C-alpha positions in Angstrom: 180.6 77.5 82.0 179.6 79.4 78.8 179.2 77.3 75.6 179.5 79.7 72.5 177.2 78.9 70.0 177.2 80.4 66.4 173.6 81.6 65.2 173.2 79.7 61.7 172.2 82.5 59.3 169.5 80.9 57.2 170.1 80.0 53.7 167.4 81.1 50.9 167.9 81.6 47.1 170.3 83.9 45.4 167.7 86.6 43.8 170.6 87.9 41.5 171.7 85.0 40.6 168.2 83.8 39.7 168.2 87.4 37.2 171.1 86.1 36.3 169.7 82.7 34.1 166.5 84.4 33.3 168.9 86.7 31.5 170.7 84.2 29.9 167.5 82.2 29.3 166.0 85.1 27.2 169.1 86.1 25.5 168.0 90.0 26.9 168.9 91.8 30.0 166.8 92.9 32.8 164.2 95.9 31.2 165.0 95.2 27.6 162.5 94.0 25.2 162.1 90.5 25.4 164.0 90.4 28.8 162.6 90.2 32.2 160.3 93.3 33.0 161.9 94.0 36.7 164.4 91.8 38.7 163.1 89.5 40.9 162.5 90.9 44.2 165.3 90.5 46.7 163.1 90.4 49.4 161.7 86.8 48.0 163.0 83.8 50.5 163.0 80.9 48.6 164.8 77.8 50.1 168.2 77.2 48.5 167.4 75.0 45.5 170.7 72.8 43.8 168.9 72.8 40.4 166.8 75.6 39.0 164.8 75.1 35.8 163.8 77.5 33.6 160.9 77.4 30.6 158.6 79.5 29.1 155.0 79.6 30.8 153.4 79.8 27.0 153.8 80.0 23.2 153.8 83.8 23.9 157.0 83.8 25.8 155.4 86.6 27.8 156.9 85.0 31.2 159.7 82.9 32.3 158.9 80.3 35.3 161.5 79.5 37.3 160.8 76.4 39.3 162.8 74.2 41.9 162.0 70.2 42.1 163.3 69.7 45.8 162.4 71.9 48.0 159.3 72.5 45.6 158.5 75.8 44.7 157.8 78.3 41.4 158.0 81.9 40.5 156.9 83.2 37.4 158.9 86.5 35.8 157.2 88.5 33.4 158.8 89.8 30.2 158.8 93.1 28.5 156.5 92.2 25.5 157.8 93.6 21.6 155.6 96.8 21.1 155.1 95.9 17.2 154.0 92.0 18.3 152.2 90.4 15.4 148.9 90.4 15.8 147.9 86.7 16.7 150.1 87.7 20.0 148.4 90.7 20.5 145.1 89.0 19.9 145.5 86.9 23.0 146.1 89.3 25.4 142.7 91.2 24.0 140.0 90.7 26.6 137.6 87.7 25.9 134.1 87.7 25.5 132.1 87.8 28.7 130.9 84.3 29.3 128.2 83.5 31.7 129.1 81.9 35.0 128.4 77.9 35.3 129.3 78.4 39.1 128.2 81.4 41.6 128.6 82.3 45.2 127.0 80.0 47.6 127.1 76.5 45.5 128.0 73.4 46.5 130.9 72.3 44.2 132.1 68.9 43.9 136.1 68.9 43.2 137.1 66.2 41.3 140.7 65.5 39.9 142.4 62.0 38.7 144.2 60.1 36.0 143.3 56.6 35.1 143.0 54.7 37.9 143.0 57.1 40.6 140.8 59.7 41.5 139.6 62.4 44.3 136.9 64.3 45.0 135.9 67.1 47.6 132.7 68.6 48.5 132.4 72.4 49.6 130.8 76.0 48.6 132.0 78.0 45.9 133.3 81.5 47.5 132.8 83.2 44.1 131.2 83.4 40.7 133.3 81.5 37.5 132.8 80.7 33.8 134.4 77.1 32.6 137.6 77.4 32.7 137.4 80.4 35.3 139.5 80.1 38.8 137.5 80.4 41.7 137.9 79.5 45.7 135.8 76.9 47.4 135.7 76.3 51.0 135.9 72.6 51.8 134.1 72.0 55.7 137.0 70.6 57.4 139.8 72.6 56.3 140.8 76.5 57.8 142.0 77.9 54.7 139.9 77.5 50.9 140.8 75.6 48.0 141.4 77.1 44.6 139.3 75.3 41.8 138.7 75.2 38.4 135.1 75.7 36.9 134.6 72.8 34.7 129.8 73.0 34.7 127.6 73.7 37.0 128.6 72.0 40.5 131.7 70.3 38.8 135.0 71.8 39.2 138.8 70.2 39.2 141.8 71.5 40.9 144.5 73.3 38.9 146.9 71.0 36.8 144.3 68.5 36.6 141.8 67.4 33.8 139.2 65.1 33.9 
């Protein structure tokens, strides 16, 4: 006896709906000044989200953060900047003065993260140079993939999203 079965198509978040949400959030269509620079890549396979959250990435309104709490995912959508942006905003995009790295490739590193009453630390080896506040990758002995960290001072780093 042959038992028919249905192939269940995987359900992914509709990127066109996300584009419409970003346009509504910014008040501008995709490609227009103040709107998304480009449509969200339709090849993205984001898990379907019942409630999508949108916010500005920074005070400069240079990108929209589209996120989902469960299942957890987050993407950034660049916004077309006005040609006549105020000087303060334009200055924020100017290259910063070169700061000497406090962490160099091969340095032993302690990654620390925590809050009041909770902290965790791991040791690893820096895979690149980093100035204070700069991001770099750290090879932790018992993991296959490196961990991203933010340089604090020589030999010390924290995880993105944590401050010590």
